[in-house]
C-alpha positions as semicolon CSV with decimal commas, in nm:
position;residue;x (nm);y (nm);z (nm)
1;M;0,329;2,777;1,063
2;L;0,446;2,489;0,750
3;Y;0,143;2,335;0,756
4;R;-0,099;2,622;0,739
5;E;-0,390;2,684;0,485
6;N;-0,433;3,037;0,533
7;G;-0,463;3,205;0,170
8;Q;-0,558;2,906;0,021
9;F;-0,941;2,974;-0,141
10;K;-1,080;2,734;-0,281
11;T;-1,294;2,897;-0,582
12;S;-1,458;2,574;-0,744
13;Y;-1,612;2,253;-0,594
14;Q;-1,339;2,035;-0,813
15;S;-1,074;2,227;-0,629
16;D;-1,197;2,172;-0,252
17;Q;-1,266;1,825;-0,370
18;Q;-0,986;1,738;-0,498
19;I;-0,729;1,416;-0,368
20;F;-0,488;1,674;-0,204
21;P;-0,669;2,035;-0,148
22;I;-0,388;2,125;0,087
23;A;-0,092;2,242;-0,150
24;Q;0,195;2,165;0,102
25;D;0,073;1,829;0,062
26;R;0,055;1,796;-0,286
27;I;0,401;1,974;-0,303
28;V;0,546;1,654;-0,045
29;L;0,351;1,403;-0,223
30;G;0,546;1,535;-0,572
31;A;0,892;1,567;-0,384
32;V;0,825;1,181;-0,265
33;L;0,748;1,070;-0,596
34;L;1,030;1,254;-0,783
35;F;1,313;1,080;-0,508
36;A;1,191;0,751;-0,537
37;F;1,166;0,758;-0,939
38;A;1,490;1,009;-0,946
39;V;1,678;0,975;-0,669
40;V;1,669;0,650;-0,516
41;P;1,788;0,420;-0,838
42;F;2,073;0,627;-0,836
43;I;2,170;0,577;-0,489
44;A;2,100;0,308;-0,313
45;T;2,276;-0,053;-0,369
46;D;2,145;-0,369;-0,512
47;Y;2,089;-0,529;-0,177
48;F;1,886;-0,239;-0,030
49;F;1,694;-0,308;-0,358
50;Q;1,625;-0,647;-0,359
51;A;1,631;-0,667;0,050
52;I;1,403;-0,351;0,117
53;L;1,280;-0,141;-0,123
54;I;1,131;-0,407;-0,345
55;P;0,938;-0,612;-0,098
56;F;0,785;-0,271;0,062
57;V;0,633;-0,168;-0,326
58;I;0,499;-0,501;-0,345
59;F;0,358;-0,565;-0,009
60;A;0,281;-0,184;-0,017
61;L;0,066;-0,272;-0,318
62;A;-0,099;-0,563;-0,164
63;A;-0,186;-0,408;0,204
64;I;-0,379;-0,135;-0,029
65;G;-0,590;-0,394;-0,116
66;V;-0,614;-0,568;0,196
67;N;-0,700;-0,197;0,357
68;I;-1,023;-0,153;0,129
69;L;-1,180;-0,515;0,276
70;V;-1,083;-0,508;0,607
71;G;-1,057;-0,110;0,672
72;Y;-1,287;0,046;0,417
73;C;-1,561;-0,226;0,423
74;G;-1,522;-0,426;0,745
75;Q;-1,502;-0,727;0,583
76;I;-1,258;-0,973;0,839
77;S;-0,993;-1,167;0,543
78;L;-0,763;-1,420;0,631
79;G;-0,745;-1,548;0,257
80;S;-0,503;-1,250;0,129
81;G;-0,241;-1,535;0,090
82;A;-0,480;-1,720;-0,102
83;F;-0,522;-1,427;-0,336
84;M;-0,217;-1,383;-0,401
85;A;-0,141;-1,717;-0,492
86;V;-0,397;-1,714;-0,757
87;G;-0,309;-1,373;-0,901
88;A;0,062;-1,501;-0,965
89;Y;-0,024;-1,863;-1,099
90;G;-0,305;-1,703;-1,324
91;A;-0,029;-1,434;-1,409
92;Y;0,154;-1,745;-1,506
93;N;-0,067;-1,971;-1,699
94;F;-0,132;-1,668;-1,925
95;F;0,242;-1,577;-1,968
96;V;0,363;-1,910;-2,045
97;R;0,047;-2,060;-2,235
98;I;-0,023;-1,742;-2,440
99;P;0,278;-1,682;-2,693
100;D;0,434;-1,378;-2,686
101;M;0,217;-1,268;-2,402
102;P;0,308;-0,931;-2,274
103;L;0,397;-0,870;-1,884
104;I;0,129;-0,613;-1,773
105;P;-0,193;-0,815;-1,998
106;A;-0,064;-1,112;-1,782
107;L;-0,046;-0,885;-1,434
108;I;-0,427;-0,796;-1,509
109;L;-0,587;-1,107;-1,639
110;G;-0,374;-1,249;-1,282
111;G;-0,575;-0,965;-1,080
112;L;-0,861;-1,079;-1,278
113;C;-0,859;-1,454;-1,164
114;A;-0,781;-1,358;-0,828
115;T;-1,092;-1,141;-0,861
116;V;-1,349;-1,428;-0,953
117;F;-1,180;-1,626;-0,659
118;G;-1,217;-1,317;-0,394
119;I;-1,597;-1,302;-0,509
120;L;-1,679;-1,674;-0,506
121;F;-1,507;-1,685;-0,135
122;G;-1,656;-1,340;-0,081
123;L;-2,023;-1,514;-0,070
124;P;-2,015;-1,571;0,227
125;S;-2,009;-1,243;0,375
126;L;-2,380;-1,200;0,278
127;R;-2,470;-1,416;0,551
128;V;-2,208;-1,428;0,781
129;K;-1,986;-1,162;0,962
130;G;-1,698;-1,120;1,221
131;L;-1,528;-1,436;1,334
132;Y;-1,711;-1,656;1,100
133;L;-1,608;-1,488;0,766
134;A;-1,281;-1,465;0,887
135;V;-1,275;-1,880;0,896
136;A;-1,486;-1,850;0,563
137;T;-1,185;-1,662;0,387
138;L;-0,954;-1,868;0,608
139;A;-1,088;-2,158;0,404
140;A;-0,981;-1,991;0,066
141;Q;-0,589;-2,023;0,167
142;F;-0,672;-2,361;0,269
143;F;-0,812;-2,438;-0,090
144;S;-0,593;-2,230;-0,284
145;D;-0,305;-2,432;-0,108
146;W;-0,472;-2,790;-0,179
147;M;-0,499;-2,648;-0,579
148;F;-0,179;-2,552;-0,681
149;L;-0,045;-2,833;-0,526
150;R;-0,283;-3,124;-0,645
151;I;-0,407;-2,997;-0,980
152;K;-0,076;-2,979;-1,153
153;W;-0,242;-2,828;-1,489
154;F;-0,170;-2,497;-1,292
155;T;0,167;-2,544;-1,270
156;N;0,226;-2,653;-1,628
157;D;0,272;-3,012;-1,475
158;S;0,529;-2,938;-1,283
159;P;0,543;-3,242;-1,013
160;S;0,642;-2,997;-0,686
161;G;0,411;-2,724;-0,788
162;S;0,759;-2,537;-0,823
163;V;0,768;-2,265;-1,149
164;S;0,942;-1,999;-1,266
165;V;0,950;-1,694;-1,526
166;S;1,257;-1,561;-1,704
167;N;1,310;-1,297;-2,009
168;L;1,023;-1,073;-1,845
169;Q;0,994;-0,682;-2,109
170;V;0,750;-0,408;-2,066
171;F;0,753;-0,181;-2,416
172;G;1,068;-0,392;-2,537
173;M;1,239;-0,282;-2,207
174;P;1,380;-0,593;-2,024
175;I;1,289;-0,596;-1,647
176;E;1,640;-0,803;-1,532
177;S;1,826;-0,547;-1,314
178;S;1,661;-0,441;-0,965
179;I;1,671;-0,066;-1,078
180;S;1,404;-0,172;-1,357
181;K;1,231;-0,390;-1,114
182;Y;1,216;-0,167;-0,868
183;L;1,066;0,092;-1,104
184;F;0,810;-0,109;-1,280
185;C;0,687;-0,215;-0,920
186;L;0,700;0,118;-0,808
187;A;0,527;0,265;-1,128
188;V;0,226;0,010;-1,115
189;L;0,177;0,072;-0,691
190;T;0,159;0,465;-0,753
191;I;-0,139;0,444;-1,047
192;V;-0,335;0,181;-0,808
193;A;-0,290;0,399;-0,476
194;L;-0,409;0,685;-0,671
195;L;-0,696;0,503;-0,794
196;A;-0,788;0,308;-0,505
197;K;-0,719;0,678;-0,339
198;N;-1,017;0,841;-0,589
199;L;-1,236;0,468;-0,504
200;V;-1,272;0,526;-0,176
201;R;-1,363;0,883;-0,169
202;G;-1,649;0,806;-0,445
203;A;-1,971;0,644;-0,397
204;I;-1,872;0,322;-0,350
205;G;-1,586;0,391;-0,116
206;R;-1,891;0,602;0,083
207;E;-2,104;0,227;0,068
208;W;-1,824;0,079;0,212
209;M;-1,736;0,252;0,481
210;A;-2,145;0,231;0,543
211;I;-2,107;-0,095;0,556
212;R;-1,852;-0,160;0,805
213;D;-2,019;0,133;1,051
214;M;-2,336;-0,025;1,013
215;D;-2,473;-0,265;0,767
216;V;-2,836;-0,256;0,890
217;A;-2,834;0,143;0,877
218;A;-2,653;0,129;0,556
219;A;-2,918;-0,088;0,387
220;V;-3,195;0,154;0,514
221;I;-3,108;0,423;0,365
222;G;-3,094;0,223;0,011
223;I;-2,705;0,087;-0,005
224;Q;-2,739;-0,275;-0,099
225;P;-2,506;-0,462;0,094
226;M;-2,465;-0,754;-0,148
227;Y;-2,325;-0,527;-0,399
228;A;-2,180;-0,310;-0,117
229;K;-1,979;-0,667;0,022
230;L;-1,863;-0,800;-0,330
231;T;-1,770;-0,526;-0,514
232;A;-1,526;-0,464;-0,176
233;F;-1,413;-0,856;-0,223
234;A;-1,401;-0,782;-0,570
235;V;-1,162;-0,467;-0,579
236;S;-0,977;-0,600;-0,312
237;S;-0,854;-0,944;-0,462
238;F;-0,741;-0,776;-0,793
239;I;-0,526;-0,502;-0,639
240;I;-0,414;-0,852;-0,419
241;G;-0,392;-1,071;-0,728
242;M;-0,164;-0,811;-0,908
243;A;0,024;-0,811;-0,607
244;G;0,082;-1,171;-0,585
245;A;0,186;-1,161;-0,947
246;L;0,455;-0,920;-0,891
247;F;0,590;-1,062;-0,598
248;A;0,569;-1,441;-0,788
249;F;0,736;-1,229;-1,138
250;I;0,961;-0,983;-1,025
251;Y;1,074;-1,071;-0,663
252;L;1,036;-1,446;-0,618
253;G;1,177;-1,526;-1,037
254;A;1,085;-1,880;-0,912
255;W;0,835;-2,026;-0,641
256;E;0,586;-2,293;-0,510
257;P;0,297;-2,281;-0,313
258;A;0,434;-2,264;0,018
259;A;0,556;-1,865;-0,084
260;F;0,172;-1,807;-0,050
261;S;0,118;-1,939;0,245
262;V;-0,090;-1,867;0,559
263;D;0,170;-1,660;0,705
264;Q;0,149;-1,424;0,368
265;S;-0,216;-1,323;0,458
266;F;-0,139;-1,280;0,842
267;R;0,166;-1,081;0,777
268;L;-0,085;-0,825;0,573
269;L;-0,306;-0,819;0,816
270;F;-0,094;-0,700;1,052
271;M;0,058;-0,400;0,818
272;V;-0,289;-0,303;0,800
273;I;-0,356;-0,299;1,156
274;I;0,006;-0,135;1,247
275;G;-0,030;0,109;0,929
276;G;-0,374;0,210;1,001
277;M;-0,738;0,058;0,892
278;G;-0,961;0,279;0,634
279;S;-0,646;0,488;0,501
280;I;-0,437;0,437;0,167
281;L;-0,135;0,561;0,366
282;G;-0,162;0,310;0,651
283;G;-0,055;0,032;0,368
284;F;0,195;0,218;0,320
285;L;0,370;0,278;0,659
286;G;0,220;-0,056;0,776
287;A;0,439;-0,233;0,471
288;A;0,796;-0,016;0,556
289;F;0,705;-0,137;0,947
290;I;0,672;-0,503;0,837
291;V;0,937;-0,507;0,596
292;I;1,259;-0,305;0,780
293;L;1,164;-0,451;1,177
294;P;1,312;-0,815;1,105
295;I;1,616;-0,642;0,905
296;A;1,634;-0,355;1,173
297;L;1,626;-0,653;1,471
298;S;1,892;-0,873;1,269
299;Q;2,123;-0,603;1,302
300;I;2,051;-0,390;1,666
301;L;1,938;-0,737;1,860
302;P;2,325;-0,882;1,817
303;L;2,479;-0,577;1,919
304;V;2,204;-0,517;2,201
305;A;2,330;-0,877;2,323
306;G;2,725;-0,789;2,270
307;L;2,664;-0,472;2,506
308;V;2,532;-0,687;2,822
309;G;2,752;-0,975;2,737
310;L;2,535;-1,203;2,606
311;E;2,534;-1,396;2,235
312;I;2,174;-1,426;2,067
313;S;2,131;-1,691;1,739
314;T;1,912;-1,641;1,391
315;V;1,634;-1,832;1,600
316;G;1,692;-1,630;1,876
317;I;1,631;-1,315;1,663
318;S;1,312;-1,479;1,482
319;H;1,162;-1,518;1,802
320;A;1,229;-1,211;1,931
321;E;1,056;-1,051;1,595
322;L;0,728;-1,256;1,673
323;M;0,704;-1,122;1,995
324;I;0,758;-0,787;1,912
325;F;0,487;-0,826;1,604
326;G;0,248;-0,965;1,868
327;G;0,322;-0,690;2,124
328;L;0,259;-0,410;1,897
329;I;-0,029;-0,518;1,769
330;V;-0,165;-0,570;2,127
331;W;-0,012;-0,230;2,184
332;F;-0,161;-0,024;1,865
333;L;-0,544;-0,207;1,927
334;I;-0,541;-0,082;2,251
335;V;-0,380;0,233;2,215
336;E;-0,449;0,376;1,882
337;P;-0,666;0,135;1,632
338;H;-0,609;0,359;1,396
339;G;-0,214;0,284;1,357
340;L;0,041;0,444;1,256
341;A;-0,135;0,658;0,978
342;K;-0,372;0,839;1,271
343;L;-0,058;0,914;1,418
344;W;0,068;1,095;1,147
345;S;-0,315;1,269;1,055
346;I;-0,292;1,390;1,439
347;G;0,059;1,519;1,400
348;K;-0,058;1,710;1,045
349;Q;-0,314;1,873;1,273
350;K;-0,128;1,968;1,559
351;L;0,086;2,166;1,294
352;R;-0,215;2,352;1,146
353;V;-0,286;2,497;1,437
354;W;0,086;2,544;1,568
355;P;0,183;2,727;1,779
356;F;-0,173;2,737;1,959
357;P;-0,311;2,511;2,202
358;Y;-0,462;2,186;2,033
């Protein structure tokens, strides 16, 4: 009864096509945003910000970008870590080489650098698909690792490739405390998520999904595969690049190329698979799951081992984390390929018809 849309009459095309046509969705979203912006900064601890909230917000942004390419357009990518690295080092070079460069334009320019890089390595998608495309995007990962380690100009002539930023400000306000970092990243995530949600609902989003479902049929009805695939790579890499810049500037502060290794690419892909491919909500759910699971395991596994009279080391916990990740990915691919977002959608549908049979 709480999720019924009885009596919610649409009197215009705009009201019927809005992002959240059901009033309950708008209320819940408004309450979540109000809680995230106005309540969380006053109740969360500094550890909670650094260990959970800030990584979750940044990885959710990156997962949205990966989902646009993999979930909506159906182009498998294993180069997300490279796009993050290009966005981070691109924003860094603009930030340190241009005097008094503001933070927000630097992040946007870093995202544009990742866009160019993504289009370049997205060109093979015009000829190959599936596993071959995954290998082609994996080449972007290896190329970025080599580029930022060997070409010292990108790291401002740092011999180790390690760089750092400081004195971050937005509109004259310093971004130094955990609360300010969290609020800034959350604001960026909110804006990008709403724009991405509108984008996938528009004409270009429908073209992406047509290419994903059957590219030959999409070409027959007039969709240009080259335009659809390259725009998906461009938009996806821009969002991932901005997430990489936030990860480097806000979360790390000082980083080296190893921070954007192939492990990051696989982690982002796991977020999309577990959260739900072809769903903006899936990016949030997958990021929350991947960020929270290691912390939960580090607390729960020693307690469980102690109850049965065993001891588990930190290495054992990390191995258990990998095994659980692998098991969950296999389970989701077999049982629910659309991930947690699909389970949430099924739950909402059951609420709409409750207490009648479904």
